[in-house]
N, C-alpha and C positions, 0 to 999 in steps of 0.2 A: 178521124174522130175529132169532134169538136170539144174543147175543154172549157167549161164555164168558169168565169172568174167573178168574184164579188170583192170589192174594195169597201171597207168601213172605217170611218173616222170617228173620233169623240168617245172612244171607250172609257177614257179617263173621267168621263162625266157619269158613267153608269155604276150604280152602287152594287148591284149584283151581277157582275161580269160573268161569273161562271155559269149561271143560268142562261144568260144571253148566248154565250158561246156554245152551250150544249144544244140550244135550240137552232143555232146556225149549223151545227154539226149534223142534226137530225134532218135539216132540209137540203144538205149537200148530196150530190151525186158522188159516187165512189172516186171519180176522176177529177173532181172540182178542186180548184185552187182558191184559196181565201187570203186576201191581202189586207194587212192592217197598217195604216199610216197614222201614227198617234204619238201622243205624249206618254212615255214610259218612265219618266222621272219619279222623284220622291212624291209620296201621297201629299196632296194639297200644297205642292211646290215648296216643301219645307227642306230647302237645299242645305247640304251639311256645311260645316265651318270652312272646309277646305275650298269648296266652290265659291262661297261668299268672299273668303280671303283672296282668292285668285282674281275673281271679278273686280273687287275693289282696288287691288294692286294695279290692275290695268286701267280702271276708271281713274285713278289719281294721275295717270299719264295722258289722259285725253283732255283736251282744252275744256274749260268750264262752260264755254258757249255751246258745246256739244253734249253736255250732260247736266244742264241747269235744272231741267224738270225732275231728275233723280240723280244728285250728285254722288250718292253712295248706295250700293246694293245693301238692302236689309231683308231679313226674313220676314215675310208678312205673317202675322200671328193667325193662328187658327180661327179665332173669333172674327177677325177681319175678313177672312175667306168666307166664313159662314154668313156673315152679314151681306157681302157683296154678291156671292154665288154660291149657294150651299152645295152645288154639284161639282164645282170646279176642282179638278184633280182628286176627286174622291177615291178613285181606284189607283191612279198613278202607276207606280212601279209594280204593283201587284198584277197588273194586266198580263205582262209577258209571262210571268211565272204560271198563271192560271191557264193561259193559252198553250203554253208548252205541256201541260198536263193532259191537254185534250187534242191537240194538233201535233203533227210533225212540222217543225220549222224547217223549211226548205233553204231559205236564205233570210238573214238578218242584216240589214244595212243601216249603219249608223248615219243620222242626218244632222246631228249636233244640236244647237240651240241651249245647251247647258249653261254656257256663259253669255251667249247672245241674248237669250230671252231676259234674264234679269238686268242685263246691262242696257239693252236697247228698247225693252218694252215701252218705256215712257219717253225716251230720248230719240227714238228713230226719226221723228219728224223734224228734229233739229239738223239731221244730216242731209246734205245736198249730194246726192249721188253723181251729179255732174261735176262737182268739185273734186279734183284729183286728190287733194288732201283728206277730205271727209271720206271719200270712197276708200282710200289707202288705209285709214284707220279701221274702218269696219272690215275690210279684207284681211288685215293682220289679226284682228280679234278672232275672226271665223277660222283662219289658218291655225292660229295658235291653239284654239279650242280643238280643232281636228287632230292636232299632234298630241295633245293631252289625252284625248279619247283613245287614239291609236296606241299609246304607250300604256294605257290602263290607269292613268293617274285620276281621270274623272270618267264618269259614265255619259253616254249620249242620252239626252232626255227625249229626242224625237228619233223615231226609228221607222223604217219600212220593213215589215215582217211578211214574208211569203210563206203560207202554211197550207198543208193538206191534211185530210183526215188521217188520224193514226188507225190502222186497221183494228188493233186490239180494242181501243176505245170505241170506235165506230160500231163494231159488233155489239157491244154492250148497250149502247144507247139506242140502236136502230132496231133492237128486237121488237 
C-alpha cells in the first residue's frame, strides 16, 4: 500500500493557520502523512530576553569583522515587521499548537536557528566557510544552540514535524 506524503513550508506567513490545516485534513486520505518544515518560534520573531542575551553574549566573542553588518542582536519592533513584511512570522509559535489539535504528531525534530537566525541573518555573507576559523565559529554557535535546545533552556525555532490525521478529529471534519 502506498502512503501519500505532503510537505508544506511557510505556515508562519499564514494568518488563519487553523482553517488551512483543517482543509489539508479534509483532503488527506486516512493513511496520509503530512510533513511541516517551518519556523515555529515566537510570533513576528519577538525573541525573549534570554535568547537575545545569549545571542549577544556569543556575538561579543565573535570578531567585529564577522558581525559588522549587525554587531548586536536586537528585537525588531512590530511596526518594523509590519512595514517590511506584514505576513512575516504572523503565526509563528502558534502553528505547532494548532497543528497538534488537528493532527497526531508522529515525530518532532528540532532543527535549531533560534540563535543562528538572529546572529547570522545579516552577517552570514561575512563568513568564509572555506576559512577554518570562520567555519569553526559558525559550528560552535550551532552546536551550543543545539545543546541549549536539548537541555530545554531555549526552544528550537525551526522544526520538522511529521503528522498524520487524528482519527477523532478526522471523523468530525470529514462528515
